C-alpha positions as CSV (number, residue, x, y, z in Angstrom):
1,M,-22.9,-16.2,-32.8
2,P,-20.9,-14.5,-35.3
3,A,-20.0,-17.3,-37.6
4,R,-16.7,-15.4,-39.2
5,E,-15.5,-14.6,-35.7
6,Q,-16.4,-18.2,-34.6
7,E,-14.4,-19.2,-37.7
8,I,-11.4,-17.2,-37.2
9,F,-11.0,-18.2,-33.6
10,D,-11.5,-21.8,-34.2
11,R,-8.8,-21.6,-37.1
12,K,-6.4,-20.1,-34.4
13,I,-6.9,-22.6,-32.2
14,E,-6.6,-25.3,-34.6
15,E,-3.1,-23.7,-35.8
16,E,-1.7,-22.7,-32.2
17,I,-2.3,-19.3,-32.8
18,R,-2.7,-17.2,-29.3
19,I,-5.7,-15.8,-28.6
20,E,-5.3,-12.3,-27.4
21,P,-7.3,-10.2,-24.9
22,K,-8.8,-7.8,-27.9
23,D,-9.7,-10.9,-29.9
24,W,-12.9,-12.2,-30.2
25,M,-13.5,-15.2,-28.4
26,P,-16.8,-17.2,-27.4
27,A,-18.5,-16.6,-24.1
28,D,-17.7,-20.2,-22.5
29,Y,-14.2,-19.7,-23.5
30,R,-14.1,-16.4,-21.9
31,R,-15.9,-17.8,-19.0
32,M,-13.5,-21.2,-19.0
33,L,-10.7,-18.9,-18.5
34,I,-11.7,-16.6,-15.9
35,R,-13.0,-19.8,-13.8
36,Q,-9.5,-21.5,-14.2
37,M,-7.3,-18.2,-14.0
38,S,-8.8,-16.8,-11.0
39,Q,-9.0,-20.5,-9.3
40,H,-5.2,-20.6,-9.8
41,A,-4.9,-17.0,-8.6
42,H,-6.6,-17.8,-5.5
43,S,-4.7,-20.8,-4.8
44,E,-1.5,-19.1,-5.1
45,I,-2.7,-16.6,-2.5
46,V,-4.2,-19.0,0.0
47,G,-1.1,-21.4,-0.4
48,M,0.8,-18.4,1.6
49,L,-1.0,-19.5,4.5
50,P,0.2,-23.1,5.5
51,E,3.9,-22.1,5.0
52,G,3.6,-18.8,6.0
53,N,2.7,-20.4,9.6
54,W,6.2,-21.8,9.6
55,I,8.6,-18.4,8.9
56,T,9.0,-17.9,12.4
57,R,9.5,-21.6,13.2
58,A,11.8,-22.5,10.8
59,P,15.1,-24.4,12.5
60,S,17.7,-22.0,11.2
61,L,18.0,-18.5,9.5
62,R,18.9,-19.9,6.1
63,R,15.7,-22.3,6.3
64,K,13.7,-18.8,7.4
65,A,15.1,-17.0,4.6
66,T,14.1,-19.3,1.6
67,L,10.9,-20.2,3.3
68,I,10.2,-16.1,3.3
69,A,11.4,-15.8,-0.4
70,K,9.1,-18.9,-1.5
71,V,6.2,-17.1,0.4
72,Q,7.0,-13.9,-1.5
73,D,7.1,-16.0,-4.8
74,E,3.6,-17.4,-4.4
75,A,2.2,-13.9,-3.8
76,G,3.7,-12.6,-6.8
77,H,2.2,-15.7,-8.7
78,G,-1.2,-14.9,-7.6
79,L,-0.7,-11.1,-8.8
80,Y,0.6,-12.2,-12.2
81,L,-2.6,-14.4,-12.5
82,Y,-4.8,-11.8,-11.1
83,S,-3.7,-9.4,-13.7
84,A,-3.6,-12.0,-16.9
85,T,-7.5,-12.4,-15.4
86,E,-8.3,-8.8,-15.7
87,T,-7.7,-8.9,-19.6
88,L,-10.6,-11.1,-19.9
89,G,-13.1,-8.1,-18.4
90,I,-13.6,-8.9,-14.7
91,T,-11.6,-6.8,-12.1
92,R,-9.4,-8.0,-9.2
93,D,-11.9,-6.5,-6.6
94,E,-14.9,-9.1,-8.2
95,M,-12.4,-11.8,-8.2
96,I,-11.7,-11.5,-4.5
97,E,-15.2,-11.1,-3.6
98,Q,-16.3,-14.1,-5.5
99,L,-13.3,-15.9,-3.3
100,H,-14.8,-14.7,0.0
101,A,-18.2,-15.3,-0.7
102,G,-17.6,-18.8,-1.4
103,M,-18.7,-18.7,-4.9
104,A,-15.0,-19.1,-6.4
105,K,-12.5,-22.2,-5.4
106,Y,-9.1,-22.5,-5.0
107,S,-7.0,-26.0,-4.6
108,S,-8.3,-28.4,-2.2
109,I,-4.7,-29.2,-1.1
110,F,-4.3,-25.9,1.0
111,N,-7.3,-27.0,3.1
112,Y,-5.0,-29.4,5.2
113,P,-2.9,-28.2,8.1
114,T,1.0,-28.5,8.8
115,L,1.7,-29.9,11.7
116,T,5.4,-30.0,11.8
117,W,8.5,-28.5,10.3
118,A,8.6,-31.7,7.6
119,D,5.2,-30.9,6.0
120,I,7.0,-27.8,4.4
121,G,9.4,-30.3,2.6
122,A,6.4,-32.4,1.6
123,I,4.6,-29.4,0.2
124,G,7.7,-28.5,-1.7
125,W,8.2,-32.0,-3.1
126,L,4.6,-33.0,-3.8
127,V,2.6,-30.1,-3.8
128,D,4.9,-28.1,-5.9
129,G,5.9,-31.1,-8.0
130,A,2.1,-31.8,-8.5
131,A,1.5,-28.0,-9.7
132,I,4.4,-27.9,-11.8
133,M,3.4,-31.3,-13.9
134,N,0.1,-29.4,-14.1
135,Q,1.4,-26.0,-15.0
136,V,4.2,-26.7,-17.3
137,P,1.9,-27.6,-20.4
138,L,0.1,-24.3,-19.3
139,C,2.8,-22.5,-21.3
140,R,1.6,-23.4,-24.4
141,A,-2.2,-22.4,-23.3
142,S,-4.1,-21.0,-26.2
143,Y,-4.8,-17.5,-24.1
144,G,-1.6,-15.5,-24.6
145,P,-1.7,-13.9,-21.2
146,Y,-2.0,-17.1,-19.3
147,A,0.4,-18.9,-21.3
148,R,3.0,-16.1,-20.5
149,A,2.7,-15.6,-17.0
150,M,3.1,-19.5,-16.5
151,I,6.7,-19.3,-17.9
152,R,8.0,-17.4,-14.9
153,I,5.9,-19.2,-12.1
154,C,6.7,-22.6,-13.5
155,K,10.8,-21.4,-13.4
156,E,10.0,-20.7,-9.5
157,E,8.1,-23.4,-8.9
158,S,10.6,-25.5,-10.1
159,F,12.7,-24.0,-7.3
160,H,10.0,-24.6,-5.0
161,Q,10.3,-28.1,-5.4
162,R,13.9,-28.6,-5.2
163,Q,13.9,-26.6,-1.8
164,G,11.2,-29.2,-0.3
165,F,12.9,-31.8,-1.8
166,E,16.3,-31.0,0.0
167,I,14.3,-30.5,3.2
168,L,13.1,-34.0,3.2
169,L,16.3,-35.0,1.9
170,T,18.1,-33.9,5.0
171,L,15.3,-34.8,7.6
172,S,15.7,-38.6,6.2
173,R,19.2,-38.7,6.9
174,G,19.1,-37.5,10.3
175,S,17.7,-39.1,13.7
176,E,15.5,-41.8,13.7
177,A,12.7,-39.1,15.1
178,Q,13.4,-36.9,12.0
179,K,13.3,-39.6,9.5
180,A,9.9,-40.5,11.3
181,M,8.5,-37.3,10.9
182,C,9.9,-37.4,7.1
183,Q,7.9,-40.3,6.6
184,D,4.7,-39.1,8.7
185,A,4.7,-36.1,6.4
186,I,4.7,-37.7,3.2
187,N,2.1,-40.1,4.4
188,R,-0.3,-37.2,5.1
189,W,0.2,-35.2,1.8
190,W,0.6,-38.0,-0.7
191,W,-3.1,-38.6,-1.5
192,P,-4.2,-34.6,-1.3
193,S,-1.2,-34.0,-3.6
194,L,-3.0,-36.9,-6.0
195,M,-6.5,-34.9,-5.6
196,M,-4.9,-31.7,-6.8
197,F,-5.3,-33.1,-10.4
198,G,-8.8,-32.8,-10.2
199,P,-11.4,-35.5,-10.4
200,N,-11.3,-38.5,-12.6
201,D,-11.5,-37.7,-16.6
202,D,-15.3,-39.4,-16.4
203,A,-16.3,-37.1,-13.8
204,S,-14.5,-33.7,-15.3
205,P,-16.6,-31.9,-18.1
206,N,-14.4,-28.7,-17.7
207,S,-11.0,-30.7,-18.0
208,R,-12.4,-32.1,-21.1
209,L,-13.5,-28.5,-22.5
210,S,-10.6,-26.6,-21.6
211,M,-8.5,-29.4,-23.7
212,H,-10.6,-28.8,-26.7
213,W,-9.7,-25.1,-26.4
214,K,-6.2,-25.9,-25.9
215,I,-6.2,-24.2,-22.8
216,K,-5.0,-27.3,-20.7
217,R,-3.0,-30.0,-22.8
218,F,-3.5,-33.1,-20.7
219,S,-6.2,-34.7,-18.8
220,N,-6.4,-35.1,-15.0
221,D,-5.7,-38.5,-15.4
222,E,-2.7,-38.3,-17.4
223,L,-1.3,-35.6,-15.4
224,R,-1.9,-37.8,-12.1
225,Q,-0.2,-40.8,-13.8
226,K,2.7,-38.7,-15.0
227,F,3.1,-37.7,-11.3
228,V,2.9,-41.0,-9.8
229,D,5.8,-42.3,-12.1
230,A,8.0,-39.8,-11.2
231,C,7.1,-39.9,-7.4
232,V,7.8,-43.4,-7.0
233,D,11.7,-42.9,-8.0
234,Q,12.4,-40.2,-6.5
235,V,11.0,-41.2,-3.1
236,K,13.6,-44.1,-3.5
237,T,16.2,-41.3,-3.2
238,L,15.0,-40.3,0.3
239,N,14.8,-44.1,1.4
240,M,11.1,-43.5,2.4
241,L,7.9,-45.0,1.2
242,L,4.9,-43.5,-0.3
243,P,1.7,-44.6,1.8
244,D,0.1,-47.1,-0.8
245,S,0.4,-50.7,-1.0
246,E,-1.0,-51.3,-4.3
247,I,1.6,-49.3,-6.4
248,K,3.0,-51.5,-8.7
249,W,4.9,-51.3,-12.1
250,N,2.4,-52.7,-15.2
251,E,4.4,-53.8,-18.0
252,N,1.5,-53.5,-20.4
253,R,0.7,-50.0,-19.4
254,E,4.3,-49.2,-18.6
255,H,3.3,-47.5,-15.8
256,Y,2.9,-47.9,-12.1
257,D,-0.8,-48.9,-10.9
258,F,-1.8,-47.1,-7.9
259,G,-4.7,-47.2,-5.4
260,E,-7.9,-45.8,-5.6
261,I,-8.4,-42.1,-4.2
262,N,-10.9,-41.2,-1.5
263,W,-13.2,-39.1,-3.6
264,E,-15.6,-38.7,-0.9
265,E,-12.9,-36.8,0.9
266,F,-12.1,-34.5,-1.9
267,Y,-15.5,-33.5,-2.8
268,E,-16.5,-32.8,0.9
269,V,-13.1,-30.7,1.1
270,I,-14.3,-28.7,-2.1
271,K,-17.5,-28.1,-0.4
272,G,-15.9,-26.4,2.3
273,N,-15.4,-29.4,5.1
274,G,-11.9,-30.1,4.7
275,P,-9.8,-29.5,8.1
276,C,-8.7,-26.0,7.5
277,N,-11.6,-24.6,4.6
278,R,-12.9,-22.1,7.0
279,D,-9.6,-20.9,8.6
280,R,-8.2,-20.6,5.7
281,L,-11.1,-18.4,4.2
282,E,-11.6,-16.2,7.4
283,A,-7.6,-15.6,7.1
284,R,-8.1,-14.1,4.1
285,K,-10.9,-12.0,4.7
286,K,-9.2,-10.5,7.9
287,A,-5.9,-9.9,5.8
288,H,-8.0,-8.1,3.1
289,A,-9.7,-5.9,5.5
290,E,-6.6,-4.9,7.5
291,G,-4.9,-4.0,4.5
292,A,-7.7,-1.9,3.2
293,W,-5.5,1.2,4.4
294,V,-2.5,0.2,2.3
295,R,-4.7,-0.2,-0.9
296,E,-6.4,3.3,-0.4
297,A,-2.7,4.9,0.3
298,A,-1.2,3.3,-2.8
299,A,-4.3,4.4,-4.9
300,A,-4.3,8.1,-3.5
301,F,-0.7,7.9,-4.2
302,A,-0.9,6.9,-7.8
303,A,-3.3,9.6,-8.2
304,K,-1.0,12.4,-6.8
305,K,1.8,11.3,-8.7
306,N,-0.3,11.2,-11.9
307,D,-1.5,14.8,-11.3
308,S,2.2,15.9,-10.6
309,T,2.9,14.2,-13.9
310,K,0.7,15.9,-15.9
311,H,1.4,19.3,-14.5
312,L,5.1,19.2,-15.2
313,M,4.1,18.1,-19.0
314,Y,1.5,20.7,-19.5
315,G,2.6,23.3,-17.0
316,S,0.0,26.2,-15.7
317,H,-1.1,28.2,-19.0
318,T,-1.9,31.7,-17.7
319,T,-2.6,34.7,-20.2
320,S,-1.4,38.3,-19.3
């Protein structure tokens, strides 16, 4: 290990100086970033699937337009993050191959089905809410390209959360059937949303190392607790209930206690045995294969445009 370079790296981490692509960094730091950032990128792209499923069935033109905009945002987030990850020396093709081969993960939450329109609201409020809780601190991540990408992503995720909450609020003030649909969606998405923060701290060595390098700023359990505290108050506005009879204010901790997560379910989904794991991965493989001609055409156009630019700049030099 280059002692001088390691010393400079450690000092930058300690003094909150961003690490940039051309800076020396430990191999483990680079691997950690590639794992975390590519997983984040995959999650944005796969996350388009459960919501895209409802674009044609949205209950109004306004709802359709806002849902299309949200899914388009998520595609953009994936592209930002793939681009940022490429600065670490891995290609986009390599990342996508790892996803398709099952070597790379994406967020477990996207392996659950969207059964009703209310699920789109629950995803916005709970799933995007959990994402924001996790991602806002990443705007201060020690790796510059990741931190900068997160600034715009978090602004757009904040809009997505408000959009989802507004869908649920409308349903919660509707007919009895709409209220029941709203509560059912909250019931089904609450626990998977808590799982989004990852394993408990004592079972998450990656989280500890990521915090040591100031990629992450809070542990899984700290972020999960913040999320629970926020949702307990927000659900009151909906006049709905969170599906956890053990939620109770703890005066000593000054936080809400909550029930035990089903970690067996979490690990089964991570291993590929969730309700929609196979469908999600097959959909991504199919889309990638069917989009090959678009990528090839874009590459050919870019090459042709580059050749034309060179010709205009330098012309054809002939001698008489």
